[in-house]
C-alpha positions in Angstrom: -21.4 19.3 -67.4 -19.0 16.5 -66.3 -17.5 14.0 -68.7 -17.4 10.4 -67.7 -16.1 8.0 -70.4 -17.6 4.5 -70.0 -17.1 1.1 -71.6 -20.3 -0.8 -70.9 -22.4 -2.6 -73.4 -26.0 -1.6 -74.4 -28.5 -3.4 -76.5 -31.0 -1.7 -78.7 -33.7 -3.2 -80.9 -34.2 -2.3 -84.6 -37.2 -3.3 -86.7 -36.6 -5.0 -90.0 -39.2 -5.9 -92.6 -39.7 -9.4 -91.1 -38.1 -9.7 -87.7 -36.9 -7.7 -84.8 -33.2 -8.1 -84.5 -30.8 -7.0 -81.8 -27.9 -4.7 -82.5 -25.1 -4.1 -80.0 -24.1 -0.5 -79.2 -21.2 0.5 -76.8 -21.9 3.1 -74.2 -19.5 5.9 -75.1 -20.1 8.7 -72.7 -22.5 9.9 -70.0 -22.8 13.5 -68.8 -25.1 15.0 -66.2 -25.5 18.6 -65.2 -26.9 18.9 -61.7 -27.8 22.6 -62.1 -30.0 22.1 -65.2 -30.9 18.5 -64.4 -30.0 17.6 -68.0 -28.5 14.2 -69.0 -26.6 13.3 -72.2 -25.9 9.7 -73.0 -24.1 8.6 -76.2 -24.0 5.1 -77.6 -21.7 4.1 -80.5 -21.0 1.2 -82.8 -18.8 0.7 -85.8 -20.3 1.0 -89.2 -19.7 -1.3 -92.2 -18.0 1.5 -94.1 -15.5 2.1 -91.3 -17.4 5.0 -89.7 -19.4 5.2 -86.5 -23.1 5.2 -85.8 -24.2 7.3 -82.9 -27.4 7.2 -80.9 -27.8 10.0 -78.4 -30.4 10.6 -75.7 -30.7 14.1 -74.1 -33.3 14.4 -71.3 -34.2 15.8 -67.9 -33.3 13.6 -65.0 -34.8 14.4 -61.5 -34.9 12.4 -58.4 -35.9 13.2 -54.8 -33.3 10.7 -53.4 -29.8 11.7 -52.6 -27.7 9.6 -54.9 -23.9 9.1 -55.2 -22.3 10.2 -58.5 -22.0 6.5 -59.5 -25.7 5.8 -58.8 -26.7 8.9 -60.7 -24.7 7.7 -63.7 -26.4 4.2 -63.5 -29.8 5.7 -63.3 -29.2 8.1 -66.2 -28.0 5.2 -68.4 -31.0 3.1 -67.3 -33.4 6.0 -68.3 -31.6 6.6 -71.6 -32.0 2.9 -72.5 -35.7 3.2 -71.6 -36.1 6.4 -73.7 -34.4 4.8 -76.7 -36.5 1.6 -76.5 -39.6 3.8 -76.6 -38.2 5.6 -79.7 -37.7 2.2 -81.5 -41.2 1.1 -80.6 -42.6 4.4 -82.1 -41.1 3.7 -85.6 
């Protein structure tokens, strides 16, 4: 797996008892293994007690297109956000 530290911003939704509020997570790292076609994407944010909260998505990423490393990274992050939004909607 290759390590690619990132500094982008991600937004995830969290359900509260009355409203849906937005919480900002920072994209921490993205990894993709071309042999196994596995992707690992990690988002972080600071916690109120001084720690970190982590949200991780691990999934298979396949495409028939020939993509550059940068484009693969962008597509992996896009799919990770989609996967995590689905997880939020399921709760």
